C-alpha positions, -999 to 999 in steps of 0.1 A, spaced: -7 175 55 7 152 27 -10 121 23 3 87 5 -10 59 -10 14 30 -8 20 -8 -19 38 -36 1 47 -69 -8 52 -99 12 81 -128 4 51 -149 -8 41 -122 -37 10 -111 -19 3 -74 -27 -15 -49 -2 -24 -14 -14 -33 13 15 -28 51 26 -19 71 51 -1 102 66 30 85 80 42 56 61 68 48 88 42 43 115 21 22 91 45 2 79 55 -8 118 15 -13 122 18 -39 94 48 -56 105 42 -54 143 8 -51 152 -18 -83 151 -48 -67 129 -64 -75 96 -50 -91 66 -14 -78 68 -11 -96 102 -12 -128 86 13 -122 58 44 -107 78 68 -93 71 56 -66 45 82 -45 23 73 -9 8 76 -15 -29 60 18 -40 44 51 -26 28 84 -41 20 117 -24 -13 135 -25 -24 172 -10 -56 157 3 -66 124 17 -97 125 -8 -73 124 -36 -51 97 -15 -83 77 -11 -95 80 -48 -60 67 -59 -64 40 -35 -95 25 -45 -85 25 -82 -54 7 -76 -76 -17 -58 -97 -25 -93 -84 -49 -118 -75 -22 -137 -57 -9 -109 -39 -43 -101 -28 -47 -137 -11 -9 -137 10 -23 -107 19 -51 -127 29 -30 -154 44 -1 -137 59 -12 -101 90 -30 -97 81 -58 -78 48 -57 -85 
């Protein structure tokens, strides 16, 4: 099973980084279900994703992208980031 790290952005410019094994399902959850941070700032658009062979790798990458250095990486390397 593949795992994905993804970055979504809303029309106000807020960015959210997450990881999942099913991006389509996760995007539907962000945009349709009322839970957590992303429920307050809908709708979300997928702007970037990476594929990993293990959840451990995906979680490590997600953690990095949520750091200050990771946020800088997003700004410099992701279109619309």
